[in-house]
C-alpha positions in Angstrom: 26.5 20.7 -3.3 23.7 22.8 -1.7 20.4 23.3 -3.3 17.9 26.1 -2.3 14.4 27.1 -3.5 13.3 30.7 -2.7 10.0 32.5 -3.3 9.5 36.2 -3.1 9.2 39.4 -4.9 11.8 41.6 -6.7 12.7 44.5 -4.4 14.1 46.5 -7.4 14.7 46.2 -11.1 17.5 43.8 -11.9 20.9 45.2 -12.8 22.1 43.4 -16.0 25.7 43.6 -17.3 28.4 41.5 -19.0 31.6 40.1 -17.8 34.9 40.8 -19.6 34.4 37.6 -21.5 30.9 38.7 -22.7 29.0 36.4 -20.3 25.6 38.0 -19.3 24.8 38.4 -15.6 21.9 40.0 -13.6 22.1 41.1 -10.0 18.9 41.5 -8.0 17.4 41.0 -4.6 14.1 39.5 -3.4 12.1 39.9 -0.3 10.4 37.0 1.4 8.2 37.0 4.5 9.8 35.0 7.3 7.6 32.0 7.7 9.2 31.1 11.1 7.3 33.9 12.9 3.9 32.8 14.2 2.7 36.2 15.2 0.8 38.7 13.0 3.9 40.8 12.1 6.2 38.7 10.0 9.7 40.0 9.3 10.9 40.3 5.7 14.1 38.5 4.6 16.0 40.2 1.8 18.1 37.9 -0.3 20.7 39.0 -2.9 20.9 36.9 -6.0 22.9 36.6 -9.2 21.7 35.0 -12.4 24.0 34.0 -15.4 23.7 33.3 -19.1 20.2 32.7 -20.5 18.6 33.1 -17.1 20.2 36.5 -16.7 18.9 37.6 -20.1 15.4 36.3 -19.2 15.5 38.2 -15.8 16.7 41.4 -17.4 14.0 41.3 -20.1 11.0 40.2 -18.2 11.3 40.9 -14.4 10.8 44.2 -12.8 10.3 45.5 -9.2 7.4 43.7 -7.5 7.5 40.7 -9.9 6.7 37.4 -8.0 9.4 34.7 -8.5 10.4 31.2 -7.5 14.2 30.6 -7.6 15.8 27.2 -7.8 19.6 27.3 -7.4 22.8 26.4 -5.5 
């Protein structure tokens, strides 16, 4: 199994919805400055994410565009 930890800011408000079985999900993307660049202009990385269940409900209720976030996932 792969594990990843991301830091960044929401690029837009999360899109929350439910699956056919009633399982909550939230789709969103975050922007992160590329730490591999050593010059003054760092490129931004845009990462698409999906949250499920209680995490999706939390994201939908409390996170908006520009919110700083640390994501731990697989």
